[in-house]
Biopython code that builds the backbone (N, CA, C, O; Angstrom):
import numpy as np
from Bio.PDB.StructureBuilder import StructureBuilder

atoms = [
    (1, "MET", "N", (4.313, 26.703, 18.184)),
    (1, "MET", "CA", (4.781, 26.451, 16.867)),
    (1, "MET", "C", (5.155, 25.011, 16.654)),
    (1, "MET", "O", (4.893, 24.446, 15.592)),
    (2, "PHE", "N", (5.800, 24.377, 17.708)),
    (2, "PHE", "CA", (6.241, 22.993, 17.627)),
    (2, "PHE", "C", (4.983, 22.055, 17.596)),
    (2, "PHE", "O", (4.935, 21.073, 16.855)),
    (3, "TRP", "N", (4.028, 22.395, 18.396)),
    (3, "TRP", "CA", (2.718, 21.561, 18.480)),
    (3, "TRP", "C", (1.965, 21.637, 17.187)),
    (3, "TRP", "O", (1.401, 20.628, 16.764)),
    (4, "ASP", "N", (1.918, 22.823, 16.504)),
    (4, "ASP", "CA", (1.217, 22.876, 15.225)),
    (4, "ASP", "C", (1.951, 22.025, 14.182)),
    (4, "ASP", "O", (1.335, 21.254, 13.446)),
    (5, "THR", "N", (3.299, 22.183, 14.136)),
    (5, "THR", "CA", (4.022, 21.330, 13.147)),
    (5, "THR", "C", (3.838, 19.868, 13.389)),
    (5, "THR", "O", (3.707, 19.101, 12.435)),
    (6, "LEU", "N", (3.822, 19.441, 14.655)),
    (6, "LEU", "CA", (3.583, 18.022, 14.987)),
    (6, "LEU", "C", (2.230, 17.593, 14.595)),
    (6, "LEU", "O", (2.038, 16.493, 14.076)),
    (7, "GLY", "N", (1.269, 18.454, 14.835)),
    (7, "GLY", "CA", (-0.116, 18.094, 14.487)),
    (7, "GLY", "C", (-0.285, 18.015, 12.960)),
    (7, "GLY", "O", (-0.925, 17.083, 12.473)),
    (8, "TYR", "N", (0.239, 18.915, 12.236)),
    (8, "TYR", "CA", (0.258, 18.789, 10.731)),
    (8, "TYR", "C", (0.917, 17.563, 10.196)),
    (8, "TYR", "O", (0.442, 16.988, 9.217)),
    (9, "ILE", "N", (2.019, 17.129, 10.814)),
    (9, "ILE", "CA", (2.687, 15.891, 10.495)),
    (9, "ILE", "C", (1.767, 14.672, 10.744)),
    (9, "ILE", "O", (1.650, 13.783, 9.900)),
    (10, "VAL", "N", (1.142, 14.660, 11.889)),
    (10, "VAL", "CA", (0.185, 13.576, 12.197)),
    (10, "VAL", "C", (-1.016, 13.575, 11.240)),
    (10, "VAL", "O", (-1.500, 12.516, 10.842)),
    (11, "ILE", "N", (-1.459, 14.696, 10.901)),
    (11, "ILE", "CA", (-2.553, 14.821, 9.928)),
    (11, "ILE", "C", (-2.057, 14.282, 8.569)),
    (11, "ILE", "O", (-2.806, 13.560, 7.911)),
    (12, "ALA", "N", (-0.881, 14.590, 8.143)),
    (12, "ALA", "CA", (-0.292, 14.165, 6.879)),
    (12, "ALA", "C", (-0.133, 12.625, 6.945)),
    (12, "ALA", "O", (-0.353, 11.969, 5.926)),
    (13, "VAL", "N", (0.223, 12.041, 8.053)),
    (13, "VAL", "CA", (0.303, 10.580, 8.167)),
    (13, "VAL", "C", (-1.122, 9.950, 8.024)),
    (13, "VAL", "O", (-1.254, 8.910, 7.377)),
    (14, "GLY", "N", (-2.145, 10.537, 8.592)),
    (14, "GLY", "CA", (-3.490, 10.151, 8.439)),
    (14, "GLY", "C", (-3.964, 10.133, 6.997)),
    (14, "GLY", "O", (-4.565, 9.179, 6.502)),
    (15, "VAL", "N", (-3.649, 11.269, 6.346)),
    (15, "VAL", "CA", (-4.085, 11.372, 4.938)),
    (15, "VAL", "C", (-3.375, 10.351, 4.098)),
    (15, "VAL", "O", (-3.959, 9.824, 3.151)),
    (16, "SER", "N", (-2.014, 10.022, 4.441)),
    (16, "SER", "CA", (-1.365, 8.944, 3.710)),
    (16, "SER", "C", (-1.985, 7.594, 3.917)),
    (16, "SER", "O", (-2.105, 6.834, 2.956)),
    (17, "PHE", "N", (-2.380, 7.259, 5.102)),
    (17, "PHE", "CA", (-3.017, 5.979, 5.390)),
    (17, "PHE", "C", (-4.425, 5.925, 4.623)),
    (17, "PHE", "O", (-4.826, 4.874, 4.123)),
    (18, "ASP", "N", (-5.084, 7.018, 4.567)),
    (18, "ASP", "CA", (-6.385, 7.104, 3.880)),
    (18, "ASP", "C", (-6.125, 6.861, 2.391)),
    (18, "ASP", "O", (-6.843, 6.078, 1.769)),
    (19, "LEU", "N", (-5.138, 7.497, 1.820)),
    (19, "LEU", "CA", (-4.829, 7.347, 0.428)),
    (19, "LEU", "C", (-4.362, 5.897, 0.102)),
    (19, "LEU", "O", (-4.743, 5.353, -0.934)),
    (20, "LEU", "N", (-3.611, 5.326, 0.908)),
    (20, "LEU", "CA", (-3.166, 3.889, 0.631)),
    (20, "LEU", "C", (-4.396, 2.996, 0.788)),
    (20, "LEU", "O", (-4.556, 2.079, -0.017)),
    (21, "GLY", "N", (-5.249, 3.198, 1.744)),
    (21, "GLY", "CA", (-6.383, 2.356, 1.956)),
    (21, "GLY", "C", (-7.369, 2.443, 0.779)),
    (21, "GLY", "O", (-7.994, 1.452, 0.404)),
    (22, "THR", "N", (-7.491, 3.646, 0.210)),
    (22, "THR", "CA", (-8.287, 3.899, -0.942)),
    (22, "THR", "C", (-7.750, 3.170, -2.166)),
    (22, "THR", "O", (-8.515, 2.558, -2.911)),
    (23, "ILE", "N", (-6.425, 3.233, -2.379)),
    (23, "ILE", "CA", (-5.829, 2.456, -3.412)),
    (23, "ILE", "C", (-6.030, 0.938, -3.212)),
    (23, "ILE", "O", (-6.200, 0.196, -4.179)),
    (24, "GLY", "N", (-6.008, 0.510, -1.999)),
    (24, "GLY", "CA", (-6.208, -0.922, -1.726)),
    (24, "GLY", "C", (-7.676, -1.336, -2.042)),
    (24, "GLY", "O", (-7.906, -2.462, -2.483)),
    (25, "LEU", "N", (-8.663, -0.441, -1.820)),
    (25, "LEU", "CA", (-10.011, -0.730, -2.170)),
    (25, "LEU", "C", (-10.140, -0.955, -3.708)),
    (25, "LEU", "O", (-10.916, -1.801, -4.151)),
    (26, "VAL", "N", (-9.435, -0.252, -4.433)),
    (26, "VAL", "CA", (-9.526, -0.345, -5.950)),
    (26, "VAL", "C", (-8.699, -1.589, -6.399)),
    (26, "VAL", "O", (-9.143, -2.277, -7.318)),
    (27, "ARG", "N", (-7.629, -1.883, -5.855)),
    (27, "ARG", "CA", (-6.667, -2.809, -6.378)),
    (27, "ARG", "C", (-6.878, -4.239, -5.870)),
    (27, "ARG", "O", (-6.549, -5.181, -6.591)),
    (28, "LEU", "N", (-7.391, -4.434, -4.708)),
    (28, "LEU", "CA", (-7.422, -5.785, -4.138)),
    (28, "LEU", "C", (-8.551, -6.640, -4.729)),
    (28, "LEU", "O", (-9.587, -6.115, -5.136)),
    (29, "PRO", "N", (-8.341, -7.942, -4.770)),
    (29, "PRO", "CA", (-9.257, -8.774, -5.609)),
    (29, "PRO", "C", (-10.573, -9.173, -5.010)),
    (29, "PRO", "O", (-11.528, -9.321, -5.772)),
    (30, "ASP", "N", (-10.718, -9.362, -3.722)),
    (30, "ASP", "CA", (-12.073, -9.865, -3.274)),
    (30, "ASP", "C", (-12.504, -9.007, -2.032)),
    (30, "ASP", "O", (-11.788, -8.129, -1.551)),
    (31, "VAL", "N", (-13.675, -9.330, -1.589)),
    (31, "VAL", "CA", (-14.338, -8.538, -0.486)),
    (31, "VAL", "C", (-13.540, -8.631, 0.757)),
    (31, "VAL", "O", (-13.501, -7.653, 1.504)),
    (32, "TYR", "N", (-12.917, -9.688, 1.039)),
    (32, "TYR", "CA", (-12.179, -9.885, 2.348)),
    (32, "TYR", "C", (-10.975, -8.979, 2.370)),
    (32, "TYR", "O", (-10.768, -8.234, 3.328)),
    (33, "ASN", "N", (-10.141, -9.039, 1.273)),
    (33, "ASN", "CA", (-8.990, -8.212, 1.176)),
    (33, "ASN", "C", (-9.374, -6.733, 1.091)),
    (33, "ASN", "O", (-8.622, -5.899, 1.595)),
    (34, "ARG", "N", (-10.429, -6.387, 0.520)),
    (34, "ARG", "CA", (-10.869, -4.976, 0.486)),
    (34, "ARG", "C", (-11.396, -4.514, 1.803)),
    (34, "ARG", "O", (-11.232, -3.343, 2.146)),
    (35, "LEU", "N", (-12.025, -5.380, 2.563)),
    (35, "LEU", "CA", (-12.381, -5.063, 3.931)),
    (35, "LEU", "C", (-11.211, -4.729, 4.786)),
    (35, "LEU", "O", (-11.243, -3.781, 5.570)),
    (36, "GLN", "N", (-10.113, -5.553, 4.628)),
    (36, "GLN", "CA", (-8.859, -5.331, 5.410)),
    (36, "GLN", "C", (-8.330, -4.042, 5.122)),
    (36, "GLN", "O", (-7.959, -3.303, 6.034)),
    (37, "ALA", "N", (-8.259, -3.671, 3.764)),
    (37, "ALA", "CA", (-7.697, -2.306, 3.442)),
    (37, "ALA", "C", (-8.609, -1.124, 3.921)),
    (37, "ALA", "O", (-8.117, -0.078, 4.342)),
    (38, "ALA", "N", (-9.952, -1.335, 3.837)),
    (38, "ALA", "CA", (-10.849, -0.299, 4.204)),
    (38, "ALA", "C", (-10.778, -0.126, 5.810)),
    (38, "ALA", "O", (-10.865, 0.972, 6.361)),
    (39, "THR", "N", (-10.614, -1.312, 6.466)),
    (39, "THR", "CA", (-10.566, -1.131, 7.972)),
    (39, "THR", "C", (-9.248, -0.426, 8.358)),
    (39, "THR", "O", (-9.306, 0.456, 9.214)),
    (40, "LYS", "N", (-8.114, -0.732, 7.815)),
    (40, "LYS", "CA", (-6.901, -0.013, 8.063)),
    (40, "LYS", "C", (-7.024, 1.435, 7.726)),
    (40, "LYS", "O", (-6.600, 2.304, 8.488)),
    (41, "CYS", "N", (-7.612, 1.701, 6.568)),
    (41, "CYS", "CA", (-7.705, 3.090, 6.183)),
    (41, "CYS", "C", (-8.597, 3.884, 7.092)),
    (41, "CYS", "O", (-8.225, 5.001, 7.451)),
    (42, "VAL", "N", (-9.733, 3.396, 7.485)),
    (42, "VAL", "CA", (-10.575, 4.139, 8.456)),
    (42, "VAL", "C", (-10.053, 4.201, 9.760)),
    (42, "VAL", "O", (-10.078, 5.259, 10.389)),
    (43, "THR", "N", (-9.551, 3.093, 10.257)),
    (43, "THR", "CA", (-9.074, 3.051, 11.635)),
    (43, "THR", "C", (-7.864, 3.906, 11.859)),
    (43, "THR", "O", (-7.904, 4.834, 12.666)),
    (44, "LEU", "N", (-6.761, 3.613, 11.150)),
    (44, "LEU", "CA", (-5.581, 4.345, 11.345)),
    (44, "LEU", "C", (-5.607, 5.763, 10.663)),
    (44, "LEU", "O", (-5.136, 6.726, 11.268)),
    (45, "GLY", "N", (-6.157, 5.900, 9.399)),
    (45, "GLY", "CA", (-6.180, 7.216, 8.838)),
    (45, "GLY", "C", (-6.969, 8.237, 9.526)),
    (45, "GLY", "O", (-6.529, 9.358, 9.783)),
    (46, "THR", "N", (-8.182, 7.815, 9.829)),
    (46, "THR", "CA", (-9.109, 8.674, 10.484)),
    (46, "THR", "C", (-8.682, 9.009, 11.941)),
    (46, "THR", "O", (-8.842, 10.141, 12.397)),
    (47, "ALA", "N", (-8.137, 8.000, 12.656)),
    (47, "ALA", "CA", (-7.668, 8.252, 13.995)),
    (47, "ALA", "C", (-6.483, 9.166, 13.987)),
    (47, "ALA", "O", (-6.409, 10.024, 14.866)),
    (48, "PHE", "N", (-5.562, 9.065, 13.089)),
    (48, "PHE", "CA", (-4.384, 9.993, 12.996)),
    (48, "PHE", "C", (-4.911, 11.404, 12.598)),
    (48, "PHE", "O", (-4.407, 12.423, 13.071)),
    (49, "LEU", "N", (-5.845, 11.423, 11.797)),
    (49, "LEU", "CA", (-6.416, 12.809, 11.381)),
    (49, "LEU", "C", (-7.005, 13.457, 12.586)),
    (49, "LEU", "O", (-6.721, 14.631, 12.825)),
    (50, "LEU", "N", (-7.819, 12.770, 13.380)),
    (50, "LEU", "CA", (-8.512, 13.299, 14.516)),
    (50, "LEU", "C", (-7.466, 13.603, 15.644)),
    (50, "LEU", "O", (-7.597, 14.625, 16.317)),
    (51, "ILE", "N", (-6.506, 12.797, 15.845)),
    (51, "ILE", "CA", (-5.464, 13.089, 16.837)),
    (51, "ILE", "C", (-4.683, 14.360, 16.450)),
    (51, "ILE", "O", (-4.389, 15.217, 17.284)),
    (52, "GLY", "N", (-4.354, 14.442, 15.113)),
    (52, "GLY", "CA", (-3.704, 15.672, 14.628)),
    (52, "GLY", "C", (-4.569, 16.915, 14.903)),
    (52, "GLY", "O", (-4.037, 17.965, 15.263)),
    (53, "VAL", "N", (-5.846, 16.807, 14.743)),
    (53, "VAL", "CA", (-6.762, 17.954, 14.986)),
    (53, "VAL", "C", (-6.669, 18.322, 16.442)),
    (53, "VAL", "O", (-6.613, 19.499, 16.799)),
    (54, "PHE", "N", (-6.652, 17.273, 17.308)),
    (54, "PHE", "CA", (-6.555, 17.517, 18.731)),
    (54, "PHE", "C", (-5.223, 18.291, 19.121)),
    (54, "PHE", "O", (-5.203, 19.194, 19.958)),
    (55, "ILE", "N", (-4.129, 17.843, 18.433)),
    (55, "ILE", "CA", (-2.810, 18.395, 18.771)),
    (55, "ILE", "C", (-2.800, 19.822, 18.357)),
    (55, "ILE", "O", (-2.255, 20.657, 19.080)),
    (56, "VAL", "N", (-3.391, 20.166, 17.196)),
    (56, "VAL", "CA", (-3.407, 21.512, 16.640)),
    (56, "VAL", "C", (-4.319, 22.410, 17.462)),
    (56, "VAL", "O", (-3.948, 23.536, 17.796)),
    (57, "SER", "N", (-5.452, 21.944, 17.775)),
    (57, "SER", "CA", (-6.436, 22.754, 18.525)),
    (57, "SER", "C", (-6.268, 22.837, 19.973)),
    (57, "SER", "O", (-6.592, 23.867, 20.563)),
    (58, "GLY", "N", (-5.790, 21.835, 20.585)),
    (58, "GLY", "CA", (-5.539, 21.757, 22.012)),
    (58, "GLY", "C", (-6.718, 21.342, 22.802)),
    (58, "GLY", "O", (-7.669, 20.777, 22.262)),
    (59, "PHE", "N", (-6.681, 21.605, 24.054)),
    (59, "PHE", "CA", (-7.785, 21.162, 25.039)),
    (59, "PHE", "C", (-8.908, 22.216, 25.022)),
    (59, "PHE", "O", (-9.092, 22.977, 25.972)),
    (60, "ASN", "N", (-9.636, 22.226, 23.921)),
    (60, "ASN", "CA", (-10.840, 23.032, 23.804)),
    (60, "ASN", "C", (-12.026, 22.151, 23.372)),
    (60, "ASN", "O", (-11.864, 20.930, 23.372)),
    (61, "ALA", "N", (-13.168, 22.662, 23.015)),
    (61, "ALA", "CA", (-14.309, 21.810, 22.648)),
    (61, "ALA", "C", (-13.969, 20.977, 21.403)),
    (61, "ALA", "O", (-14.210, 19.771, 21.356)),
    (62, "MET", "N", (-13.397, 21.662, 20.392)),
    (62, "MET", "CA", (-13.088, 20.893, 19.248)),
    (62, "MET", "C", (-12.091, 19.809, 19.459)),
    (62, "MET", "O", (-12.288, 18.719, 18.921)),
    (63, "GLY", "N", (-11.022, 20.014, 20.207)),
    (63, "GLY", "CA", (-10.026, 19.042, 20.480)),
    (63, "GLY", "C", (-10.570, 17.805, 21.303)),
    (63, "GLY", "O", (-10.199, 16.664, 21.029)),
    (64, "ILE", "N", (-11.412, 18.061, 22.262)),
    (64, "ILE", "CA", (-12.051, 17.045, 23.001)),
    (64, "ILE", "C", (-12.985, 16.183, 22.141)),
    (64, "ILE", "O", (-13.006, 14.957, 22.255)),
    (65, "LYS", "N", (-13.732, 16.837, 21.307)),
    (65, "LYS", "CA", (-14.661, 16.147, 20.306)),
    (65, "LYS", "C", (-13.826, 15.232, 19.381)),
    (65, "LYS", "O", (-14.225, 14.110, 19.070)),
    (66, "ALA", "N", (-12.684, 15.734, 18.964)),
    (66, "ALA", "CA", (-11.870, 14.964, 18.080)),
    (66, "ALA", "C", (-11.333, 13.700, 18.732)),
    (66, "ALA", "O", (-11.296, 12.623, 18.136)),
    (67, "LEU", "N", (-10.893, 13.888, 20.054)),
    (67, "LEU", "CA", (-10.527, 12.666, 20.764)),
    (67, "LEU", "C", (-11.628, 11.663, 20.981)),
    (67, "LEU", "O", (-11.418, 10.455, 20.872)),
    (68, "VAL", "N", (-12.816, 12.172, 21.293)),
    (68, "VAL", "CA", (-13.966, 11.234, 21.517)),
    (68, "VAL", "C", (-14.317, 10.564, 20.148)),
    (68, "VAL", "O", (-14.619, 9.371, 20.114)),
    (69, "CYS", "N", (-14.281, 11.252, 19.142)),
    (69, "CYS", "CA", (-14.556, 10.667, 17.782)),
    (69, "CYS", "C", (-13.421, 9.648, 17.408)),
    (69, "CYS", "O", (-13.720, 8.616, 16.807)),
    (70, "ALA", "N", (-12.185, 9.909, 17.739)),
    (70, "ALA", "CA", (-11.144, 8.957, 17.509)),
    (70, "ALA", "C", (-11.389, 7.652, 18.304)),
    (70, "ALA", "O", (-11.263, 6.544, 17.784)),
    (71, "ALA", "N", (-11.738, 7.840, 19.568)),
    (71, "ALA", "CA", (-11.993, 6.571, 20.326)),
    (71, "ALA", "C", (-13.125, 5.802, 19.741)),
    (71, "ALA", "O", (-13.067, 4.575, 19.658)),
    (72, "PHE", "N", (-14.188, 6.512, 19.319)),
    (72, "PHE", "CA", (-15.335, 5.893, 18.722)),
    (72, "PHE", "C", (-14.954, 5.108, 17.488)),
    (72, "PHE", "O", (-15.401, 3.974, 17.312)),
    (73, "VAL", "N", (-14.156, 5.679, 16.652)),
    (73, "VAL", "CA", (-13.708, 5.043, 15.380)),
    (73, "VAL", "C", (-12.784, 3.872, 15.712)),
    (73, "VAL", "O", (-12.877, 2.830, 15.064)),
    (74, "LEU", "N", (-11.936, 4.001, 16.653)),
    (74, "LEU", "CA", (-10.987, 2.874, 17.015)),
    (74, "LEU", "C", (-11.774, 1.693, 17.580)),
    (74, "LEU", "O", (-11.279, 0.568, 17.504)),
    (75, "ILE", "N", (-12.993, 1.884, 18.154)),
    (75, "ILE", "CA", (-13.756, 0.729, 18.664)),
    (75, "ILE", "C", (-14.679, 0.207, 17.577)),
    (75, "ILE", "O", (-14.753, -1.003, 17.366)),
    (76, "THR", "N", (-15.382, 1.090, 16.885)),
    (76, "THR", "CA", (-16.466, 0.570, 15.952)),
    (76, "THR", "C", (-15.934, 0.118, 14.623)),
    (76, "THR", "O", (-16.527, -0.789, 14.040)),
    (77, "SER", "N", (-14.882, 0.662, 14.099)),
    (77, "SER", "CA", (-14.433, 0.263, 12.750)),
    (77, "SER", "C", (-13.974, -1.221, 12.681)),
    (77, "SER", "O", (-14.500, -1.928, 11.821)),
    (78, "PRO", "N", (-13.108, -1.716, 13.449)),
    (78, "PRO", "CA", (-12.778, -3.094, 13.440)),
    (78, "PRO", "C", (-13.925, -4.068, 13.696)),
    (78, "PRO", "O", (-14.011, -5.142, 13.101)),
    (79, "THR", "N", (-14.801, -3.647, 14.606)),
    (79, "THR", "CA", (-15.978, -4.367, 14.958)),
    (79, "THR", "C", (-16.904, -4.588, 13.760)),
    (79, "THR", "O", (-17.322, -5.703, 13.448)),
    (80, "GLY", "N", (-17.216, -3.393, 13.070)),
    (80, "GLY", "CA", (-17.971, -3.467, 11.931)),
    (80, "GLY", "C", (-17.399, -4.244, 10.752)),
    (80, "GLY", "O", (-18.144, -4.882, 10.009)),
    (81, "ALA", "N", (-16.098, -4.196, 10.579)),
    (81, "ALA", "CA", (-15.404, -5.025, 9.535)),
    (81, "ALA", "C", (-15.507, -6.451, 9.815)),
    (81, "ALA", "O", (-15.728, -7.258, 8.912)),
    (82, "HIS", "N", (-15.356, -6.785, 11.011)),
    (82, "HIS", "CA", (-15.425, -8.204, 11.435)),
    (82, "HIS", "C", (-16.882, -8.752, 11.132)),
    (82, "HIS", "O", (-17.062, -9.857, 10.620)),
    (83, "ALA", "N", (-17.863, -7.928, 11.475)),
    (83, "ALA", "CA", (-19.255, -8.333, 11.228)),
    (83, "ALA", "C", (-19.475, -8.528, 9.714)),
    (83, "ALA", "O", (-20.145, -9.476, 9.305)),
    (84, "LEU", "N", (-18.936, -7.672, 8.923)),
    (84, "LEU", "CA", (-19.141, -7.668, 7.550)),
    (84, "LEU", "C", (-18.492, -8.906, 6.946)),
    (84, "LEU", "O", (-19.094, -9.582, 6.112)),
    (85, "ALA", "N", (-17.228, -9.211, 7.381)),
    (85, "ALA", "CA", (-16.498, -10.362, 6.882)),
    (85, "ALA", "C", (-17.149, -11.613, 7.285)),
    (85, "ALA", "O", (-17.208, -12.557, 6.497)),
    (86, "ARG", "N", (-17.666, -11.679, 8.528)),
    (86, "ARG", "CA", (-18.329, -12.969, 8.998)),
    (86, "ARG", "C", (-19.609, -13.156, 8.241)),
    (86, "ARG", "O", (-19.950, -14.271, 7.845)),
    (87, "GLY", "N", (-20.344, -12.040, 8.030)),
    (87, "GLY", "CA", (-21.639, -12.149, 7.318)),
    (87, "GLY", "C", (-21.396, -12.509, 5.860)),
    (87, "GLY", "O", (-22.189, -13.252, 5.282)),
    (88, "SER", "N", (-20.335, -12.012, 5.249)),
    (88, "SER", "CA", (-20.018, -12.358, 3.835)),
    (88, "SER", "C", (-19.618, -13.869, 3.781)),
    (88, "SER", "O", (-20.041, -14.580, 2.869)),
    (89, "HIS", "N", (-18.854, -14.323, 4.700)),
    (89, "HIS", "CA", (-18.445, -15.699, 4.661)),
    (89, "HIS", "C", (-19.696, -16.630, 4.933)),
    (89, "HIS", "O", (-19.888, -17.630, 4.241)),
    (90, "ARG", "N", (-20.466, -16.296, 5.874)),
    (90, "ARG", "CA", (-21.711, -17.147, 6.101)),
    (90, "ARG", "C", (-22.634, -17.043, 4.937)),
    (90, "ARG", "O", (-23.345, -18.015, 4.682)),
    (91, "GLY", "N", (-22.703, -15.957, 4.194)),
    (91, "GLY", "CA", (-23.516, -15.717, 3.106)),
    (91, "GLY", "C", (-23.057, -16.464, 1.789)),
    (91, "GLY", "O", (-23.770, -16.528, 0.787)),
    (92, "GLY", "N", (-21.831, -17.008, 1.885)),
    (92, "GLY", "CA", (-21.318, -17.800, 0.745)),
    (92, "GLY", "C", (-20.491, -16.949, -0.199)),
    (92, "GLY", "O", (-20.277, -17.422, -1.315)),
    (93, "VAL", "N", (-20.020, -15.812, 0.088)),
    (93, "VAL", "CA", (-19.083, -15.078, -0.764)),
    (93, "VAL", "C", (-17.763, -15.779, -0.759)),
    (93, "VAL", "O", (-17.106, -15.937, 0.270)),
    (94, "LYS", "N", (-17.382, -16.210, -1.987)),
    (94, "LYS", "CA", (-16.148, -16.926, -2.141)),
    (94, "LYS", "C", (-14.923, -16.133, -1.986)),
    (94, "LYS", "O", (-14.900, -14.946, -2.311)),
    (95, "LEU", "N", (-13.799, -16.805, -1.453)),
    (95, "LEU", "CA", (-12.528, -16.167, -1.423)),
    (95, "LEU", "C", (-11.906, -16.096, -2.824)),
    (95, "LEU", "O", (-12.272, -16.832, -3.740)),
    (96, "TRP", "N", (-10.958, -15.181, -2.936)),
    (96, "TRP", "CA", (-10.240, -15.053, -4.191)),
    (96, "TRP", "C", (-9.484, -16.408, -4.417)),
    (96, "TRP", "O", (-9.025, -17.070, -3.486)),
    (97, "GLU", "N", (-9.397, -16.756, -5.727)),
    (97, "GLU", "CA", (-8.805, -18.103, -6.083)),
    (97, "GLU", "C", (-7.352, -18.173, -5.652)),
    (97, "GLU", "O", (-6.824, -19.274, -5.498)),
    (98, "GLY", "N", (-6.674, -17.031, -5.449)),
    (98, "GLY", "CA", (-5.241, -17.056, -4.938)),
    (98, "GLY", "C", (-5.144, -17.154, -3.510)),
    (98, "GLY", "O", (-4.025, -17.193, -2.998)),
    (99, "SER", "N", (-6.231, -17.200, -2.771)),
    (99, "SER", "CA", (-6.188, -17.354, -1.308)),
    (99, "SER", "C", (-5.594, -18.652, -0.905)),
    (99, "SER", "O", (-5.892, -19.688, -1.498)),
    (100, "VAL", "N", (-4.748, -18.622, 0.106)),
    (100, "VAL", "CA", (-3.992, -19.810, 0.504)),
    (100, "VAL", "C", (-4.829, -20.694, 1.466)),
    (100, "VAL", "O", (-4.850, -21.920, 1.358)),
    (101, "LYS", "N", (-5.500, -20.026, 2.390)),
    (101, "LYS", "CA", (-6.139, -20.761, 3.483)),
    (101, "LYS", "C", (-7.449, -20.098, 3.899)),
    (101, "LYS", "O", (-7.488, -18.868, 3.947)),
    (102, "ASP", "N", (-8.516, -20.822, 4.200)),
    (102, "ASP", "CA", (-9.710, -20.260, 4.815)),
    (102, "ASP", "C", (-9.789, -20.746, 6.260)),
    (102, "ASP", "O", (-10.348, -21.809, 6.531)),
    (103, "VAL", "N", (-9.252, -20.000, 7.151)),
    (103, "VAL", "CA", (-9.166, -20.387, 8.566)),
    (103, "VAL", "C", (-10.509, -20.401, 9.218)),
    (103, "VAL", "O", (-10.712, -21.196, 10.135)),
    (104, "TYR", "N", (-11.492, -19.540, 8.794)),
    (104, "TYR", "CA", (-12.764, -19.518, 9.360)),
    (104, "TYR", "C", (-13.538, -20.765, 9.054)),
    (104, "TYR", "O", (-14.251, -21.271, 9.921)),
    (105, "ALA", "N", (-13.424, -21.277, 7.858)),
    (105, "ALA", "CA", (-14.043, -22.560, 7.483)),
    (105, "ALA", "C", (-13.476, -23.770, 8.189)),
    (105, "ALA", "O", (-14.190, -24.732, 8.471)),
    (106, "GLU", "N", (-12.219, -23.719, 8.465)),
    (106, "GLU", "CA", (-11.568, -24.786, 9.213)),
    (106, "GLU", "C", (-12.010, -24.802, 10.643)),
    (106, "GLU", "O", (-12.211, -25.867, 11.228)),
    (107, "ASP", "N", (-12.164, -23.637, 11.212)),
    (107, "ASP", "CA", (-12.538, -23.517, 12.672)),
    (107, "ASP", "C", (-14.012, -23.760, 12.873)),
    (107, "ASP", "O", (-14.376, -24.224, 13.953)),
    (108, "ASN", "N", (-14.910, -23.485, 11.914)),
    (108, "ASN", "CA", (-16.296, -23.650, 12.079)),
    (108, "ASN", "C", (-16.912, -24.510, 10.908)),
    (108, "ASN", "O", (-17.518, -23.996, 9.968)),
    (109, "PRO", "N", (-16.708, -25.826, 11.044)),
    (109, "PRO", "CA", (-17.288, -26.705, 10.020)),
    (109, "PRO", "C", (-18.818, -26.689, 10.263)),
    (109, "PRO", "O", (-19.291, -27.017, 11.351)),
    (110, "GLU", "N", (-19.580, -26.293, 9.201)),
    (110, "GLU", "CA", (-21.113, -26.249, 9.262)),
    (110, "GLU", "C", (-21.616, -27.131, 8.260)),
    (110, "GLU", "O", (-22.830, -27.268, 8.111)),
]
sb = StructureBuilder()
sb.init_structure("model")
sb.init_model(0)
sb.init_chain("A")
sb.init_seg("    ")
for serial, (resi, resn, name, xyz) in enumerate(atoms, 1):
    if name == "N":
        sb.init_residue(resn, " ", resi, " ")
    sb.init_atom(name, np.array(xyz, "f"), 0.0, 1.0, " ", f" {name:<3s}", serial, name[0])
structure = sb.get_structure()
């Protein structure tokens, strides 16, 4: 009973992260800010959802698959977002006019 409740709380936290990330995708002004919101959404939200599934289901085939998928998401999501942001910057996508600093352009004068 305790583990099921804890698992459902972790799943609710994951859904909350996904909801906030989705709102960020709609509300934020440029591709770089949206990538940040999407990365947080996918990484934290999906990882919490999968960990909650593991807690609820336990050490069976579904639980182990959920842990493996969570590890995969935790590795690939930030890597993919970094590649997209770097490609966007190199492709000439401009920052939002309210951006304070472009650290990548300062570090890599081309």
